[in-house]
C-alpha positions in Angstrom: 128.1 48.2 -14.4 124.3 48.4 -14.3 122.4 46.5 -11.7 118.8 45.2 -12.5 116.1 44.8 -10.0 113.0 43.2 -11.6 110.2 40.7 -10.5 106.4 40.4 -10.7 104.2 43.4 -9.7 103.6 44.3 -6.0 107.0 42.9 -4.7 108.4 46.2 -3.7 111.2 46.6 -6.6 111.0 50.5 -6.3 111.6 50.5 -2.7 114.7 48.2 -3.0 116.1 50.0 -6.0 116.0 53.1 -4.1 117.9 51.6 -1.2 120.5 50.2 -3.6 120.8 53.5 -5.2 121.5 55.2 -1.9 124.1 52.7 -1.2 125.8 52.3 -4.6 125.7 56.1 -5.6 123.3 55.3 -8.3 120.3 56.6 -10.2 117.1 54.9 -11.1 116.3 54.2 -14.7 112.5 52.7 -14.8 111.8 49.7 -16.9 108.0 50.0 -16.8 106.2 50.0 -20.1 103.4 52.0 -18.5 105.3 54.4 -16.2 106.6 56.2 -19.3 103.2 57.7 -19.5 102.5 61.1 -18.2 99.1 61.4 -15.8 99.0 57.7 -15.3 100.4 57.8 -11.8 98.2 55.8 -9.3 97.4 52.8 -11.6 101.1 52.4 -12.6 102.4 52.7 -9.0 104.9 55.5 -9.8 107.0 56.2 -6.9 106.2 59.7 -5.2 108.7 62.4 -4.9 108.9 61.6 -1.2 109.4 57.9 -1.9 112.2 58.7 -4.3 114.2 60.1 -1.4 116.1 62.5 -3.6 117.4 59.8 -5.9 117.3 60.9 -9.6 114.7 58.8 -11.7 114.7 58.4 -15.4 112.2 57.1 -18.0 109.1 58.2 -16.1 106.7 60.6 -17.7 108.4 60.8 -21.0 105.3 60.5 -23.2 101.7 61.8 -23.2 99.4 58.8 -23.0 98.0 58.8 -26.7 101.4 58.4 -28.0 102.3 54.9 -29.1 105.5 54.3 -27.1 107.7 51.6 -28.4 110.5 49.2 -27.1 112.8 50.8 -29.8 112.1 54.4 -28.3 112.8 52.9 -24.9 116.0 51.2 -25.6 117.3 54.5 -27.5 116.5 56.9 -24.6 117.3 54.5 -21.7 120.7 54.0 -23.2 121.2 57.5 -23.3 120.5 57.8 -19.5 122.8 54.9 -18.8 125.6 56.5 -20.9 125.0 59.9 -19.1 124.9 58.3 -15.6 128.1 56.3 -16.0 129.9 59.4 -17.6 129.1 61.0 -14.1 130.6 58.4 -12.1 127.4 56.9 -10.9 125.8 53.6 -11.0 122.8 52.9 -13.2 120.0 51.1 -11.4 117.4 49.5 -13.9 113.9 48.9 -12.0 111.0 47.5 -13.4 109.0 44.4 -14.5 108.8 45.0 -18.0 111.2 42.1 -19.1 111.0 42.8 -22.7 112.4 46.4 -22.1 115.3 45.3 -19.6 116.4 42.6 -22.1 116.3 44.9 -25.0 118.3 47.6 -23.1 121.0 45.4 -21.9 121.2 43.8 -25.4 121.6 47.0 -27.2 119.0 45.6 -29.7 118.2 47.6 -32.8 114.7 47.8 -33.9 113.1 48.5 -37.3 110.4 51.0 -36.2 109.1 52.2 -39.7 107.4 49.3 -41.1 104.5 49.9 -43.3 101.9 52.1 -41.9 99.2 51.4 -44.2 99.7 47.7 -44.0 99.7 48.1 -40.1 96.2 49.8 -40.3 94.9 47.0 -42.3 96.1 44.4 -40.0 94.7 46.4 -37.0 91.3 46.6 -38.9 91.7 42.8 -39.3 92.4 42.2 -35.8 89.2 44.3 -34.6 87.2 42.4 -37.3 88.1 38.8 -36.7 89.1 39.1 -33.3 92.7 38.1 -31.4 91.9 34.5 -31.2 91.8 34.1 -35.0 94.5 36.3 -35.6 96.7 34.2 -33.3 95.6 31.3 -34.9 96.8 32.6 -38.2 100.1 33.7 -36.7 100.5 30.2 -35.4 100.3 28.8 -39.0 103.6 30.5 -40.0 105.2 31.4 -36.6 104.3 29.1 -33.9 107.1 30.0 -31.5 105.8 33.6 -31.3 102.3 32.5 -31.4 102.7 30.3 -28.3 104.1 33.2 -26.2 101.5 35.8 -26.9 97.8 36.1 -25.6 94.8 37.0 -27.7 94.4 40.4 -26.5 98.1 41.2 -27.2 97.0 43.3 -30.2 100.0 45.1 -30.6 102.6 42.3 -30.8 100.1 40.0 -32.8 99.9 42.5 -35.5 103.6 43.5 -35.3 104.5 39.7 -35.9 102.1 39.6 -39.0 103.7 42.7 -40.2 107.2 41.4 -40.0 106.4 38.3 -41.7 104.6 40.0 -44.7 107.6 42.7 -45.3 110.6 40.7 -44.5 109.3 37.0 -45.0 111.2 36.3 -41.8 109.2 35.2 -38.8 109.3 37.6 -35.5 110.8 34.5 -33.9 113.6 34.3 -36.3 114.3 37.8 -36.0 114.4 37.4 -32.2 116.8 34.6 -32.5 119.1 36.8 -34.8 119.0 39.7 -32.3 120.0 37.1 -29.5 123.3 36.2 -31.3 124.5 39.7 -30.9 126.8 40.1 -27.7 125.0 42.4 -25.2 125.6 45.8 -24.9 126.0 45.9 -21.0 126.8 43.0 -18.5 124.7 43.7 -15.7 124.1 42.4 -12.2 120.4 41.0 -12.2 118.4 40.4 -9.1 114.8 39.3 -9.2 112.4 39.6 -6.2 109.5 37.0 -5.6 107.6 35.6 -2.5 108.2 31.9 -1.4 104.4 31.3 -1.2 102.4 32.4 -4.5 99.4 33.1 -2.4 101.4 35.9 -0.6 102.1 37.7 -3.8 98.4 37.4 -5.0 97.3 38.7 -1.7 99.7 41.7 -2.1 98.6 42.4 -5.6 95.0 42.4 -4.3 95.7 44.8 -1.5 97.7 47.0 -4.0 94.5 47.0 -6.1 92.5 48.1 -3.2 94.8 50.9 -2.1 95.0 52.1 -5.9 91.2 52.6 -5.8 91.0 54.5 -2.4 93.9 56.7 -3.6 91.9 57.9 -6.6 92.5 55.4 -9.5 88.7 55.7 -10.5 89.1 59.6 -11.1 92.6 59.2 -12.6 90.9 57.0 -15.4 88.0 59.2 -15.7 90.6 62.4 -16.2 92.6 60.3 -19.0 89.4 59.4 -20.6 88.2 63.1 -21.1 92.0 64.2 -21.8 92.2 61.7 -24.7 88.8 62.3 -26.4 89.2 61.8 -30.3 92.7 60.2 -29.8 94.3 56.9 -30.2 95.1 55.9 -26.9 97.3 52.8 -26.5 98.3 53.6 -22.8 94.7 53.1 -21.9 94.8 49.2 -22.6 97.0 48.8 -19.4 95.7 46.6 -16.8 93.4 48.5 -14.4 92.7 51.6 -16.9 90.9 49.6 -19.7 88.6 47.6 -17.2 87.7 50.9 -15.1 87.3 53.0 -18.4 84.6 50.5 -19.4 83.0 50.7 -15.9 83.0 54.5 -16.1 81.3 54.2 -19.6 78.6 52.1 -18.0 79.7 48.5 -19.8 80.3 46.8 -16.5 79.7 46.9 -12.8 82.4 48.9 -11.1 82.7 46.4 -8.0 82.9 43.4 -10.4 85.4 45.5 -12.4 87.6 45.9 -9.3 87.8 42.2 -8.8 88.6 42.0 -12.6 91.6 44.0 -12.3 92.8 41.9 -9.3 92.5 39.1 -11.5 94.2 40.4 -14.5 97.2 41.8 -12.1 97.6 38.2 -10.9 97.6 36.7 -14.3 100.1 39.3 -15.2 102.5 38.6 -12.6 102.3 35.0 -13.4 103.3 35.7 -16.9 106.2 38.0 -15.5 107.6 35.0 -13.6 107.4 32.7 -16.7 109.3 35.0 -18.4 112.0 35.7 -15.6 112.5 32.1 -15.0 114.1 31.7 -18.5 117.0 33.9 -17.4 119.7 31.9 -15.9 121.7 34.8 -15.0 119.2 36.0 -12.5 120.0 36.0 -8.7 116.7 35.4 -7.1 115.5 37.4 -3.8 112.8 35.0 -2.2 110.8 36.7 0.4 109.1 34.3 3.1 105.7 33.8 3.2 
């Protein structure tokens, strides 16, 4: 049976996952939508080789940053990892904070990846022209359930929800509900980490961002900008990367940008907690303040 270790950012999921893997003869499967990308190490808090302590890690560095890595591909590739780990008599330990990846992997959901490329390009252009606020407002007219759980800057999912409705006549929320009716592929023991005091979590997030900057995050982003010149770069929309990229280009002040990264990271942690609290099967590990 797989074990899941999840929770908001900066709560020590990787460290706990490795400890459990050592105890349970396990191997780690990352469930982080940004750790799948190569060359994005500091800003995604990938564990170093030393931190991995000889525990095999999967689903890290599986795609270049200019690829548009999807949840469908993650489910397919991570499922192969789980099956292989089980066949070898070991325990899969799924570790990460991307709730959609974890839920979809355990459920074994199938995704229609093909869609309509031309329609998607048209919708992406519309998003850039009228903005995320207006696209989200339009989405709310025919799919308020999906619209109410998205944010204006979530271009990929807003466009996908429009595309799904145009192509199938079904809302994204209806599609999601149908997939939830399918029995899950894996039963798992699921644990979520957080802090008793929200202020402690936010303090840890701020410290993590400061440590990332000291460890060379600005240089990492600059290298990625150079590497990905002329290429579509979905991965660079990640928190920390897009803000610092703007500062490197001279659009914003770097010191103010670092504070923005902290704020956006705190907001992301809040959204992670909201997502996780819907899952009644989670066992919470609450650290004292």
